C-alpha positions, 0 to 999 in steps of 0.5 A: 499500499502507498503511504500517506505522503505518496498519496498526497504526492499523487494528488497533487500531481492530478491537480497539477494535470487537471489544471493544465488540462482545463487552462487556456493559452494564458494560464498554460503560458504561466505554467511553462514559465514556472516549469522552465524556471523550476526544472531547467537542468534537472535529471530524470530522477529529479523530474520524476520526484518533482512529478511523483514518478509522473514526468512522462504524464506532463510530457505527453500533454506537452507533446499533444499540444505541440501537435495541435498548436505548433503551426500557430506559434501558440507559446511555441518558444516556451513549449519547445524549451519545456520539451527541451528540459526532458530531452536533455535530462541526464538518464532520460532516454525514455523521455526522448523515446516517448517524444519521437514516438508521436512524431516529434522529429517530423514536427521539428523539421517542419516547423523549420519551413513554417515562414510565419514562425519566429526565428527564435522559435526555429532555433529552438527546433533546432536545438531540440534536434541536436539533442535527438542527434546527440543521442547516437547514431540511429537517432541521426539516421531517423533525422536524415531519413526524415528529410532532415538534411534538406530541411536544415540546409534550406533553413541554413541558407534562408535564416535571418538569425546568425545564432540560428545559423551557427546551431544548424552548423553545429547539427549539420556538422554532428549528422555528418560524424559517426553517421556513414550511411548519410554522411554523403547526403549531409556533404551534398545538402552543404554543397546546395547552400553555396549558391544561396544569398546569405554570406554567413550561411555560405561561410559556415557551410564552406567551413563544415565541408572542409572539416568533413572532407577527410571523412568523406573521402573523395569530393564529388564533381558537384562541388566544383562549380558552387564552390568556384561560384563563392568566389564572387563574394564580396566578403573576404571572409567567405572568399578565404574559406572557399580558397581553404576548400579549394586547397584541400581538393588538390589531392582529390580526383576534382583537381583538373576540373577545379584548375580548369574552371579557375583558369576559365574565370580569368577570361570572362566573356564581354557578353557575361561582363556588361549585361543590361539590367532593365529590371534595376533601372528605368533607363534601358541604356544604363548598364548595370554595374552589379553583375560586371562587378561580381564577374570581376571580383570572381576574376580577381579572386581566381588570379589570387587562388591560382598563385596560391595553389601554384606556389604550393605545388610545382605540379599544380603549376605545371597543370595550370600552364598546360591550361594556359593560365599565363594567357589568362593572367594577362587578360586579367592584368589588362582588366582596367575596370577592376584594379584588384583583378589586375593586382592579383593576376600580376603577382600570380603571373610574376611567380610563373615568370620566376620559376619558368624560364619559357613562361618569362620568355613568352611573356617578355616577348608579349609585353616588350622589353620596356613594359616588362622591366616595369612589370619585373620592377614592381609587379604589385604597381606596374599596372597602375601606369598602364595606358588603355592601348597597353592594356587592350594589348594584354587583354587580346594576348595570344600567348600559347605555351605548348603543353609539354613545355612546363615540364621541360622548363620546370 
């Protein structure tokens, strides 16, 4: 038989549950406030003591209300935090299982895709998903099987909250570790984030991809174009992460595609560089500068990356020469519309000239002795004194080094 003390505890629990069942939104909000304040950080035994061994009865009510109201943001933040107290409780694995049995993961993922909900609510949803993932491999697989990677990648790309995006990065990194069945899916989900318009999302995706690269092994070919596209970013920290990822790809099978893509970026077509943007200006004869600037930013970044990669590996430098990088760098040096392109291309070109005698001979022939000497004397500034005629000669250069010459002259 139960003791008087136990009977009193059970009576208090029943009164509490009846109070919850009969309460409306405002009253329930107060109940949640008190619950969060009193129970945050408690273990499973402590919660059971608080609820007279009936904590699951309250959790069941919380999850039931979540299922009914999550689309309408009814105390959603407090409700998710309250459920989080159960899911984070030490020794509380049974709470997690009870939450999952009612379709908790699917609800949390759907919350991320509801545009009318607040960012702070979605961040709480991500935190609960992290608690699920922390429980082990089979729980990570459950999130991935529920199309979680797609939902998380989309939220990362569209969120306006830096804190929420960082939480998503941590979760995506977690899903990519100790989860061999779905690690490639996580990797591709991060690649899908790269073309988005959020610099923060691009930065976080690039960082996570670089960390995952060693685990995944060979980089898929679908990675090349998005990473090269990120070089258009006006944010130097984003460009830096892209460069670091490109450096790590030099030991993988995608290296030829990466190098070919970088060289191609040195010579953007005039059609690409100068486009009319009737939707951004009332005057149809006015050239839109936004797109040309992005192309030229990408050109400058490509010239910079090429120099970095060439200096780190003679073999890479030889491959770049065979891809006609010297021609492309000279074209970029002649771009009077973007000084950064001229500077980075000139610095990279200097390396090839100093390292490969045949390149020096070809460049000297193309520039002429006077201009070549200026280049050699001050590769970081000589282009500032270049006149339009000289720039045009560089832009239209026909330097063509035989494919085998690089190895012969190395």
